[in-house]
C-alpha positions, 0 to 999 in steps of 0.5 A: 219536516219541522216548521221553524217560525222565524224572522229573529236573529236566532232563526238562522243558527237554530235552522242550521243546527236542526238541518245538520242534525238531519231534520228538513226545516222550512222556515216560516217569515211574515215578510219576504225581506232578505233574512238569514235562514241558514245555508244547508240543503235541508233548509227552505223558506216561505214567506207571508203571514199565516192565520190559523187555517193557513198554518194548518194547511201548510203543516198537513200538506207539508207532512210537518211533525213539529213546530219550532217557534222562534218569533219575538217575545212580544209576538203574542198573537203568532205565538197563540196561533201556532200553539192552538195549530199544534194542539188541534193537529196533535203535533208537539210545539216548542218555543225559544224565548230570549233572555231578558235584557234588563237586570232587576235593578235596572233604572227603568220605568216598567209599564203594563201596556202601550197605553200606560207607557205612552201616558208616562212617556208623554207626561214628562214634556220632552221629545219621545224616542219610540222604538217599539215599531208600528203596531200601537202608534195611535196610543203615543201619537194621541198622548204626544198631541195632548202634550204638545211634545214631539214623537220620533219613531224608528221603524223598518224601512218598509212601505207597510211601516212607513204607511202606518206611520203616515196614516197615524200622523207622524211627521215625515221628519220624525220618521227613522226608517232604518234596519238594526242592529243598532249600536249604542252610538247609533242610538245616541246619535238619534237621541242627540239629533232630536233632543230626546228626553224619553226612550220607550222600548220593549225588552227584546233581549240581548240579541234584540238591542236592549243593552245598546239602548239602555247604554245609549239612554244612561249616557244621554240622561233619558228617562227609559220607559219599558213596555213589559213582556208578555206572560212566558209559555210555561210548556216546552219553552226554552231560553237556550237554543242547545236546550231546544234542539235536545228536546226536539231530538228527544221528542221527533225521531229523525 
């Protein structure tokens, strides 16, 4: 059995390909929201966040022989946890990293942290559109209040996300609770609705909506502030699903 850490758009095609190749795959996601994980008798799904001990127990009890990590490029805690567990239990670890969605000459402001992104974005004196999720809200709220500018956030329509926004002090009419994918027109609509001057985003890759955000911001004349990706793993790291699948087949006999 293979443990596939999912939740991104790549989870389903990867699980499907592995299952069709003869592997039994358990797709693990942090939440139980509806998600396509592939349709095959060899695919199962579990939900709920896993700490290091919980993942180790799952692997031991499930007879899991490898971890395949398709979590978000910015999910550093999840990736580090998975790699530690794999090393601890002496099983192979493979990770898929989405290719970047930002060209080298892209007209964006790259920042090394959310704190830096918040300072730069809020220093422009214009409304800020935050599309990076809820994990780092405090830095943006603090800088927005200091600069007396409007902060608009787009988050998943889940109770935990909405509660995090309210706890951080985000005004109700500045919370966009929607699930992507978002088109260029969707992004433009939000920018126009709130007279946004600065868009803050992550480099989530082509499949994560990055090109659509960039194009909408360009059309609307917004400053684009991007939080850099964490350092990419160097061992058993792949940017093509086909290469990852080949590596699994070469290492894990069916």
